C-alpha positions as CSV (number, residue, x, y, z in Angstrom):
1,M,-4.2,-28.6,15.6
2,S,-3.7,-26.1,18.2
3,V,-6.0,-22.9,18.4
4,S,-2.8,-20.6,17.9
5,M,-2.3,-22.8,14.3
6,L,-6.1,-22.6,13.8
7,S,-6.3,-18.9,13.9
8,T,-3.3,-18.8,11.5
9,F,-5.4,-20.0,8.8
10,V,-8.8,-19.4,9.8
11,K,-9.9,-15.7,9.9
12,P,-12.9,-14.0,10.6
13,M,-15.0,-13.2,7.5
14,H,-17.0,-9.9,6.6
15,P,-20.6,-10.2,6.5
16,E,-20.5,-9.5,2.9
17,G,-18.8,-12.3,1.9
18,R,-21.3,-14.8,3.3
19,K,-23.7,-14.9,0.4
20,F,-20.8,-15.2,-2.2
21,V,-19.4,-18.3,-0.2
22,A,-22.9,-19.8,0.0
23,I,-23.4,-19.5,-4.0
24,F,-20.1,-21.4,-4.5
25,A,-20.6,-24.0,-1.8
26,A,-24.1,-24.7,-3.4
27,I,-22.7,-24.8,-7.2
28,T,-19.8,-27.1,-6.1
29,P,-21.7,-30.5,-5.7
30,V,-23.4,-29.8,-9.2
31,L,-20.1,-29.6,-10.7
32,F,-18.9,-32.7,-9.2
33,L,-21.7,-34.5,-10.4
34,L,-21.0,-33.1,-13.8
35,W,-17.3,-33.6,-13.9
36,E,-15.2,-34.4,-10.9
37,P,-12.4,-32.0,-11.8
38,L,-14.9,-29.4,-12.3
39,G,-15.9,-30.0,-8.4
40,W,-12.6,-29.4,-7.2
41,V,-12.4,-26.0,-9.0
42,G,-15.6,-25.2,-7.4
43,V,-14.0,-26.3,-4.0
44,G,-10.8,-23.9,-4.5
45,L,-13.0,-21.0,-5.5
46,T,-15.1,-21.4,-2.3
47,V,-12.1,-21.1,-0.2
48,W,-10.6,-18.4,-2.3
49,V,-13.8,-16.3,-2.0
50,Y,-13.9,-17.0,1.9
51,Y,-10.2,-16.0,1.9
52,F,-11.0,-12.9,-0.1
53,F,-13.7,-11.5,2.5
54,R,-11.7,-12.4,5.3
55,D,-11.6,-9.4,8.2
56,P,-8.9,-10.1,10.3
57,E,-8.3,-7.7,13.9
58,R,-5.6,-5.7,13.3
59,V,-3.3,-4.0,16.2
60,V,-3.3,-0.5,15.5
61,P,-0.4,1.3,16.5
62,T,-1.0,4.0,19.4
63,E,1.6,6.5,18.6
64,D,0.8,10.0,18.4
65,G,1.1,11.9,14.9
66,I,0.8,9.0,12.6
67,M,-1.3,7.9,9.8
68,V,-1.5,3.9,9.0
69,S,-2.5,2.4,5.8
70,P,-6.0,2.1,4.9
71,A,-5.7,-1.1,2.8
72,D,-3.6,-4.3,2.5
73,G,-1.5,-4.3,-0.9
74,I,1.5,-2.8,-2.4
75,V,2.5,1.1,-2.8
76,S,2.2,1.7,-6.5
77,L,2.6,5.3,-6.7
78,L,4.0,8.2,-4.3
79,E,3.8,11.5,-5.9
80,P,2.1,14.8,-5.9
81,A,-1.2,14.9,-7.5
82,V,-4.3,17.2,-7.8
83,P,-6.9,15.5,-5.7
84,P,-10.4,14.7,-7.3
85,M,-12.4,18.0,-7.3
86,E,-15.3,16.2,-5.4
87,L,-13.3,15.9,-2.2
88,G,-13.2,19.9,-1.8
89,L,-9.4,19.6,-1.1
90,G,-8.6,22.1,-3.6
91,S,-6.8,22.6,-6.9
92,E,-3.2,22.4,-5.5
93,P,-1.3,19.1,-5.6
94,M,-1.0,17.0,-2.5
95,T,1.1,14.1,-1.8
96,R,-0.5,10.9,-3.2
97,V,0.1,7.4,-1.9
98,S,-1.4,4.9,-3.8
99,V,-2.0,1.2,-2.5
100,F,-2.9,-1.4,-4.9
101,M,-4.8,-4.5,-3.7
102,S,-4.4,-7.7,-5.6
103,V,-7.4,-10.5,-5.7
104,F,-5.6,-12.0,-2.7
105,N,-5.3,-9.4,-0.5
106,C,-7.4,-8.5,2.2
107,H,-10.1,-6.0,0.8
108,V,-11.6,-4.3,4.2
109,N,-10.4,-0.7,4.1
110,R,-9.7,1.3,7.4
111,I,-9.2,5.1,8.6
112,P,-5.4,6.4,8.2
113,A,-6.0,8.8,10.9
114,A,-8.8,9.8,13.4
115,G,-10.9,12.5,12.3
116,R,-14.4,13.8,11.2
117,I,-15.4,12.8,7.9
118,T,-16.9,15.8,6.0
119,T,-17.5,14.9,2.7
120,V,-18.7,11.4,1.0
121,A,-18.7,11.2,-2.6
122,Y,-19.3,8.8,-5.3
123,H,-18.1,9.1,-8.9
124,H,-19.2,6.6,-12.0
125,G,-16.4,5.7,-14.1
126,K,-14.2,3.1,-16.2
127,F,-12.9,-0.2,-15.0
128,L,-9.5,0.2,-16.1
129,N,-6.7,-1.8,-14.2
130,A,-6.1,-0.1,-11.0
131,S,-2.4,-0.2,-11.0
132,L,-2.3,2.3,-14.0
133,D,-1.9,5.9,-13.0
134,K,-5.0,7.1,-15.0
135,A,-7.1,4.7,-13.0
136,S,-7.4,7.7,-10.2
137,E,-9.1,9.9,-12.8
138,Q,-10.9,7.4,-15.1
139,N,-11.9,4.8,-12.9
140,E,-15.2,4.4,-11.1
141,R,-14.4,5.7,-7.2
142,N,-15.6,6.7,-3.8
143,G,-13.8,9.3,-2.1
144,I,-14.0,10.6,1.6
145,T,-12.6,13.8,3.3
146,I,-11.4,13.9,6.6
147,E,-10.8,16.5,9.0
148,L,-8.3,16.2,11.8
149,S,-8.4,18.0,15.1
150,D,-6.3,20.5,14.1
151,G,-8.3,21.4,11.2
152,R,-5.9,19.8,8.5
153,Q,-7.9,17.5,6.1
154,Y,-6.9,14.7,4.0
155,G,-8.6,12.5,1.5
156,V,-9.2,8.7,0.7
157,V,-10.2,7.4,-2.4
158,Q,-11.3,3.7,-3.3
159,I,-11.0,3.0,-6.7
160,A,-12.5,0.4,-8.6
161,G,-10.3,-2.2,-10.7
162,L,-10.6,-4.0,-13.8
163,V,-12.5,-6.7,-11.8
164,A,-14.0,-4.9,-9.3
165,R,-17.6,-3.9,-9.7
166,R,-18.7,-3.1,-6.1
167,I,-17.4,-0.1,-3.9
168,M,-18.8,0.0,-0.5
169,C,-18.5,2.6,2.1
170,W,-20.6,2.5,5.1
171,S,-19.3,5.6,6.9
172,D,-21.4,8.9,6.7
173,E,-20.9,12.5,6.6
174,G,-20.4,13.8,10.1
175,S,-19.1,10.5,11.4
176,D,-16.2,10.7,13.9
177,M,-13.6,8.0,12.9
178,Q,-10.7,6.6,14.8
179,R,-7.4,5.4,13.3
180,G,-7.8,2.0,11.9
181,E,-11.4,1.7,12.3
182,R,-13.5,-0.1,9.2
183,F,-15.1,2.4,7.0
184,G,-15.5,0.4,3.5
185,L,-14.7,-2.4,1.1
186,I,-14.1,-3.2,-2.4
187,R,-14.8,-6.4,-4.1
188,F,-12.3,-8.1,-6.2
189,G,-9.3,-6.3,-6.8
190,S,-9.0,-2.3,-6.5
191,R,-7.0,0.7,-5.2
192,L,-6.9,3.3,-2.7
193,D,-5.4,6.6,-3.0
194,I,-4.5,8.6,0.0
195,Y,-4.0,12.4,-0.2
196,L,-2.1,13.5,2.7
197,P,-2.6,16.6,4.7
198,S,0.0,19.4,4.6
199,G,2.9,18.8,6.6
200,A,2.5,14.9,6.5
201,E,5.7,13.1,5.5
202,P,5.4,9.9,4.1
203,T,7.3,7.2,5.7
204,V,6.9,4.2,2.6
205,Q,8.2,3.8,-0.6
206,I,7.1,2.2,-4.0
207,G,6.8,-1.6,-3.9
208,Q,6.6,-1.6,-0.1
209,T,3.9,-4.3,1.4
210,M,1.4,-2.8,3.5
211,I,-1.1,-3.8,6.1
212,A,-4.4,-1.8,6.8
213,G,-4.5,-0.3,10.2
214,E,-0.9,-1.5,11.2
215,T,1.5,0.0,8.7
216,I,2.8,3.4,9.4
217,L,1.9,5.3,6.2
218,A,3.0,9.1,7.2
219,R,3.8,11.0,10.1
220,L,2.1,14.1,10.8
């Protein structure tokens, strides 16, 4: 197999996934001893966990005045909505774009537009299906507010889903972030809400497939 073909199937894995792959890999031989079909199920699950935690490099657009998708997945909502109060973005509706991530998507999250993180806020909640509109208000979530160089602010909210039980955000308040830079990860199915800054025009539509760090989400 050529190097190019190999790179198509073998992707870098985020360190967070190593322990899960190790657990499934260790259990698989035991499953083979118990019953061979169970062993093959273990093999499949080990490969799937590796695939879930893949962290491929992305080619971030260099065009000025754009925002990119923070997540792989499908645009599930595009509408005005009041952002969560913990983001400090006020009580007026902002344009919200929701990207739903299935268990087959890459779950590493990236910064939509360069700026400084002014707020990181975690909110405990439920674990409803992340594709539902009410998940934005009721589900467990972690939100960050980012200030652009011109003073405008926008929000990105990581929302836990039906099977997601761990939201990770490794960026802190005061951090200067670049467009497409990794800032977090959600384990096993979830959603991201992006609250666009004033004047931003979305360039996507409901049902569109998004690639984190590459698909242009909006123009500033």
